[in-house]
N, C-alpha and C positions, 0 to 999 in steps of 0.2 A: 565842243565841250560836253554836249549832252550825251555822247556815246561813251565817254570815259568810264562811268561806273559799270556799264555792261562789259567793257574790255577788261576791267579789273576783276570782275566776277569770273570771266572766262579763264583768265590766267590763274586765278586762285584755284578753280576746279582742276586745271591741268596739273598744277603743282601738287595738289592734294592727291590726285590719281597716281603721280609718280612716287609719292611717299607712302601710299597705302591709306585707305579710308580711315578717317578719325572716328572714334566711337561716338555714336549719337548721344546727346544729352539725355540723362535719365535712363539710358539703356542698361542692360545687365552687364555687370563686370565679369571679367574672366575669372573662373574659379581657380583658387590656388590648389595645386596638386597635393594630395595627402600621402603620407607614408603608407606603403602597402601593408595591410594587415593591422594597422593601428586604428584606434578609435579616433573620431574627429577631434582635432586639436591635441593629439597626444602621440607619443612614441611607444612602441613596444621595446623590450630589452634588445631584441634582435635588430630592430631598426636603429636603435642607438649605436650598437656596435658597428653596423654598416656605415653609419654617418661618421663615426670616429675613425674607422679604417679609411674613409675617403678624405680624411684630413680636416674635417670641420669640428671645431671645438667651440661651443657656445660659452658665454660668460656666466650663465647660471642655469641650474637644472633642479627640478623637483622630482625625486625618485620616490614614488608612493604606491602602496598596494599592500594587500594582506599576505602575499607570499614572500617570506623572509629570504628564501634562497635566491629568488629572482632579484630582490633588492640587493643582496650581497653581490651577485654577478654583475649588476649594473654599476655598483660602486667600484668594484674591482676593474671593470673596463675603463671607467673614468680615471681611476688612479694610473693605470698603465698609459692611457693616452695623454694625460696632463703632465705627469711626472717623468715618465720614461725611465731613463737611467740616472736622472738627477738625484742628488741627495735629498732624502725626505725629512731629515731632522729639522731643517729650517723651512721647508717648503710645503709641509703638510700639517694642517691643524684639524683636530677632531674635537668638536665642541658639543658637549651634552646640553640639550635644550633646557633642562631644569636648573642648570648652573650658568646659563648664558645671560648676557645683558646686551641691549642694543649697541652700547658703546664698544664693548669688547668685540662684538661681531664686526662692527664697522672697521675697527682697528685691524682685525685679522684679515679682512678682505682687501683693505687698502695698503697692506704691507707689501713691499716690493720683494720679488723672488731673489734668492741667493744662488748665483752661478747657474741659473736656469731661466727658461723662457716664462714659466708660469708657476704659480702656487696653487694648491688645492685646499679649500676650506670646506669641511664637512660638518654640517649642523644636523644633529639627530633630535627629532621630536621626542619629548619625554612622554611616558605613558600617562594618559589622563590629563595632559596639558599642565603639569606641575610647574612650580617655580615661577620664573619671570617669562614664561613662554608667551603669554598674551602680549606683553610689551615688545617682545622680539618679533612676533607676527606683525604688529603694527608698524615696525620699522622696516620690515622686509620689502614692501613694494618700492619704496624709494631706493633702497639698496640694489634691488634687482634691476631697476631702470638704469642705474649707473654702469651695470655690467654688460658692455657690448662684447661682440665676438673678439675684439682686439684687447680686452682686459688682460692685465697681467696676473690676475687671480681668478680662479674658477670657483664659484660658490655652488655647493651641492647641499640641498636640504632633503633629508629622508624622513618618511612618515609612513605609518602603518595604514593610514586611511587619509582621505582628503575630502573637503567640502568645496566644490567648485564655485559656490556662491560667495566665498570669502575673498576679500581683496588681495590677500597675500598669495593665494593660490592662482587667482586670475593674473597676477603680475608675471608669472612664469610663461604665460601664453602657450605656445606649442612645445615648449621645452619641458614638458611633463612626461616622465617615463612611467607608464602604468605596469605594475608588477602584480598581475593576477594569475593564479594558477589555472591551467587548463583543466577541463573536466571530461572531455570526450576522449575515448581510447585512441583515436587517430592523432589527436594533438599531444597526448601523453607520450605516444611512441615517437613523435617528431621531437619532443623535448629530449627523450633518451638518446636519440641519434645525435643531436647537437651537443648534449652533455658528454657523450662518449668521445666526440671529436675534441672537445675542450680538455678532457682528461687524458687524451692520447690513448684511448682504449679502442682497439679494432673489434668490430662486431660483425657477425654473419647476418644474412638476411633472415628476418623473422625474430631476431633476438629482442629488438626494441618492443615489438608487439607482445612477445611473451612476458617481458618484464611488466609492461603496462597492465596486462591481464592479471598477473599474480599479485602485484603490489597495490594497484589502484591509484587514486588521485593524491599521491603523496610524493612531492618532488624530492624532499629530503630522503624518504624511503627509497625512491627510485635510484638516486645517486648512490646511497649506501649499498643497495643490493647489486648494482652494476659493478661497484668496486669489489664486492665479495665474489661475484661470479668471475671477475677478471683474475683474482687470485687463484681460484680453482682452475681456470684455464691454463695458467702458467705464463711466464714471461714470453713476450713475442707471439703468443697464440691468440687467435680470434675467439671472442666469446660467442658461443652458440646457444640456441634454445635448449640444448641438452644440459649445458652448464647452468642455465637459469633454473631448469627443473630440479637439478640436484642441489643447488645451493640456496635457493630463495624460499623462505617461508611463505606459504600461501595465505598471507594475512588477509587478503581480500575476501577469502571464503571463511575465515575463522570468525567467531562471534565477538568481534571488537565492538559491535553495537551495544553489547552488554556493558562494556566499559564506558562508552560515551553516554549511554542512557543513565547509568548510575551516577556519573559525574554531573550531568545536566540536571538531574532530579534531586541533587544534593544528598545522595546516599553514599556518604564517604566510606563507610565500612564495607559496603558491597563493592564499591569501586576498587578499593585496595585488594579485596579478595579476587576480583576478576583480573586485575593487573598481575597478581602473583601467578594465576593460572596461565595467563598469556606468556609470561616470561619463562615459566617452567616448560611450556610447550615449544620454546625456542624462538618466540617472536623477537626480532631485533629491536633494540631501543629506538633507532632512528625511524623505523616504520611506525612504531607506537606513537612517537612524537608527531610524525607527519599526519597520522590519523586524527590525533587530538587537535592539531592545528587546523586541519580541514573542517572538523566539526565546529570549532569555535568561530571560524570564518563564516560558516553558514549562520550561526546564531547572531553574529554581528550584522550580517547582511539583513536578516529578518528584523533585528532590533532597530536598524537604521531605515526601515521602511521598504527594503528591497524584497525580492522574491527568490525562492530556491526551487529548482526543478526536482520534484520528488512525488511519490504516490501520496494520495490524500492522507492516509493514516500516518505516514512519516512526516508530512507537512504539519499536521496537528501536533505531533509530538515535539517537533523542533520549535514551533511557535510557543508551546507551553514552556519549554526549557528556556527559550530566549527571554521570556518575561521575568525570569528569576534574576537576570543580570542587567545592570545599567550599562549603556554603551561604554562609558569610561572603564567600568569593571572588565568588560570583554577585551578592551585594548590591553589592560593589565594582564589578563590571562594569556593573550597571544604573546606579549612580551616575555612572560614567564616561561612559556614553551620554548621560545627562541633562545632565551638565556640558558635553559637547561640543555638544549642541544649544543650550544657553544661550550658549556662546561664539560659535557661528555666527550666532545671532540678534543678538548684541551686536557683530558685526563685529570679532572679536578680531584679535590681531596675526598669527595664522597664516592662510595661505590655506586655503580650504575643503578642497581636495584633501589638503593636508598634514595638516590636523586629523583628517580621516577616516582617513588612513593611520596616524597615530599611534594612533588609537583601535583600529583593526582589529589592529594589531600587539600592543597591550596586551591585547586580548581573547583573542588566539590563544595567548599563551605561558602 
């Protein structure tokens, strides 16, 4: 009997060897792979599309970031993946955060789809956290936990910014889609190439780089100028760097900083005067809007304790301008820029020049 424990230990070691060594207690756990190109614990819009194309649809997503075009693209990808060809009248709810309530949101998410596999519920964060947004945020963690990958409704929350310290943001885990505009020329050119593919526009080698150089870090402007160059090239023709040179206003080299400085310093009259000069010089409205959006994103980043890569004198100027605005006010400004862009695309009642003047006046005061 005395040899029995040794025999048991020997057999146990042999069985463990056949199965593969068990991890030692207290040892390091195997790291979870991250999405290529994404920040830790987050998806890029491209990684989201790749995941959706592979057939994975999660029960809840947070689409957040200061770049409205990337947020729009992410939401559009989710709508295609979740709804497909199913009727959207009964299977898509868009809820504005300032008019939402925890009960209404729960009811929308728990509603069963009609003649479809899934429903899509899109909750938009209100500018400045108005209305019942605080109570909705308090209800989100429990609601997100209910949403497994097999859920019949997909909840999507969109926001212009996020605070990773809050419980409702943490509840989304790695289902956070970060929508931040690139700033380096190489990344901007890569965006143009992907956007051309999305829009079905064929481009020659060097075209994306030419657009990035002339337009700068404005995704809305890049898309607008790409479409304009495509019209110049003609149906079925590739867009070349020559088309870009002929059709695109070189706003990156024009004194748009005079406009952003006048707005940021509260000189409304000067801002309107500079805007008028830019428009008379042929600056496209989407490029002006993109420049304004980029400027206010920098101010928000500084106001939130972040940093902006810029020469010292530019850094000081931006910091001075950022102090004029509360963070909530900067969110309102970014929303106003985005709403003006949507109004111009939708051919609103106001002429383009008047719509831009109203926007610039509102941003300046």
